[in-house]
N, C-alpha and C positions, 0 to 999 in steps of 0.2 A: 197174446194176452191182451184183454181189453183193458184200457186205462181211462181214467176220468180226464176230461179236458182241464188243463191247468190254465185258467184265464189270466192273462196279463194285460195291463193297459197298453193300448196301441199308441205308438208315437210316430210322428211323421218320418218318412224315409229320408235319408240324406239325398241331396241333389244327385250325386253320382250313382245312387242306387235306384233311381227311377227308370233307368233304361231297361236292361234285360233281366234285372234281378226280381225274382218272384217271392223272396222271403225277407221279412223284416228281422230286426234284432230280436224282437219278441218271439218270432217264429223259431229262431235258433234256440232261444232259451227254453221255450215250451217243449221243443223236440228233445232237448238235452234233459229236461226234468223228467219227461216220460221215460226216456232211456235209463236214467238213473234209477227210477222206481222199478222199472221192469227187469233190468239186467245188471244193475250195479255200476259204480263209477268207472270201472275198467272198460266198459263198453261205450262210454261217452267219448266218442272219437269224431274228429272233424269229418273224415271221409264218410263214415257211417251216417252222420247227421245230414250231410249234404245229399247222400243217396235217399235218405228218408224224406227230405224236403224237395227232392228233384231239382236241385240247383247245383251250380259249380262249386267246387271246394274253395276256389279263390274268393268267392263272395263272402266267405266267413270272415276274411280279414278286413272287410269294410266296417265290421262291427266289433271285432275282438282282436287284440294283439296276438293272442296265443290261446292254446287250450287251457293253460293255467288261468288266463284272464276269464275265460268262459266259466270255469269251475268256481272261481271267486264270485262270479255273478250269480251262480246257482245258490251258493251259500248266503249271499245277500238277500236273494229272493226268499229263501227259507226263513231267514231271520225277520224280514220285513212282513211276511205273511203269518206264518205259524206262531212265532214268538209274540209278535205285536198283537195278534188277534187274541191270544190267551191272556196277555197282560190287560188288554182293553176289557175283556169280559170279567176280570177280577175287579174292575173299577166301575162296572155297570151299577146304576142306582138300584138299591135294594133296601127294604125296610128291616129285614131280619137277616141273620147269618145263613139261615136255611134257604132263604130266597137267593142270597148271594151265591151260595154253592150251586144251587140249581142253575143259575145263569152261567156259572163256570162250566158245568156239565155240558152246556150247549156246544162248546168247542169240540167235544168228543162225540157228539151226536150228529152234527151237521158238517159234512165234508167240504162245504163251501166256506166254512169258517176256518177249519183246522184240517190240513191234509195229513192224516195219520200215516199213509203209505210213504209220503215224502219224508216225514219225520223219521220213520223207521229206516228208510234208505240212507238218510244222512248219518244216522247213528251207526249203521253198518259201515259206511264209508270211514267214519271216525276211528274204527277199529284198526284201520290200515294206514292212517295218516295222523301224525302227532299234531299238526297245525289244526286240522279239522277237529280233532278230539278236544283241543283247547277251546275252540270256538263253541263246540257243543256244551262243554262244561260251563262256559260263561253264560250261554243262553239258559241252561238249566238253573243257574244261580239267579238270573234275572227273573225267570218265571216263578221260582220258589219264593223269592223276595216279594213279588207282587201278590202271591197267595197269602203269605204271612201278613202283609199289610192289610189285605182284605179282612182277615180275622181280627187284627188289631183294631180296625175301624169299628168293629162290632163288639168291642169291649174285652177282648181276650188279652191277657198279659203277654208280653213278648215271648217268654219261654214257652208258654202253652201254644201261642200262635205259630211259633216256629215248628213245633212237633206236629201240630195238626196240618200245617202246610206241607210238611214232608210226607206225612201219611197220605194225604189227598193226592198230591202230585205223583208220588211214586206208584200209587195204586192205579191211577189213570194211565200213566205211561206203561206200566206193566200189563194192564188189561189188554191193550191192543198188541203189545209185543209178544204176548202169549198166543195171539191169534185165536182168542176164544170166540166160539160161534154159538151164542145163546139165542134162543127164540125171543122175539120181542116180548111175549107174554111173561117170560121169566124175568127179563130186565125190568119190565113195568112193575112186577110184584115186589121188587127190591128197592124201588125208589124211596119210599118212606124210611126204610131201614138204613139205606146209604146216607140219606140226609141227616138222620139222627146220629148214625155212627160216626160220621166225619165231624159233626159239630157238637154233639152232646146235648142238642136241643131237639125237642119233638116238633116236626114241621106241622103247619096247619093243613087241613084238608084241602084248602084252596091252593096252597103251594104244591102239594103232591099232585093234585089234578092238573095244574098248569104244567108241571114237569112231565107228566105222563102224556099230555096232549102234544107237547113239543117233540117228545121222542117218537110218538106215533106218526107225526108229520114228516120226520126226517130220517128215521132209521129203517133200513131195508131189513125185513124179517129174515132171520137165518134159517128158518124152516125150509 
């Protein structure tokens, strides 16, 4: 199965790792993330990752204390990328609520901003691990609170902002969880309706055009 590269910032190797070691800590995490997405957390194993990276299993312990330590790093990466990106986009400068929601949509259009496959893999993992489930719930609350705050900044009373935030977030999460495969033309046709439906405000033609242009530049057509 082909997977998207999950870019991580490179950090200098430790002095002891400069000898015969060919993989950095980031290489191990990237390989583990790809395995998590492709095959699930049960397949994130030290030996399998070492084989994938073509390095010795012992080199793993230069970067991680244990498999548990690696898995914790994967969750930290998921929170630092997906959750923080989503929160940041709710805070993007916007003159109107419809423009603000269009900015939020970018998270789910551009895989370089929000890795939907990783998000789904972590949720699948959480079904089998109570600690992970608790972390996922905490991140969902953080994301939902950020969306609610976005609505409140544009004049919505807290009770209405809360409901609209829930509708918007649950719809977006459910959209990719259902693995819907809509042609880009269909998605483009619904942009104005989505913006109005989520906000109760009719978007301007310029806002709709900008949202469609962004989608056209970042969405691979499902046809």
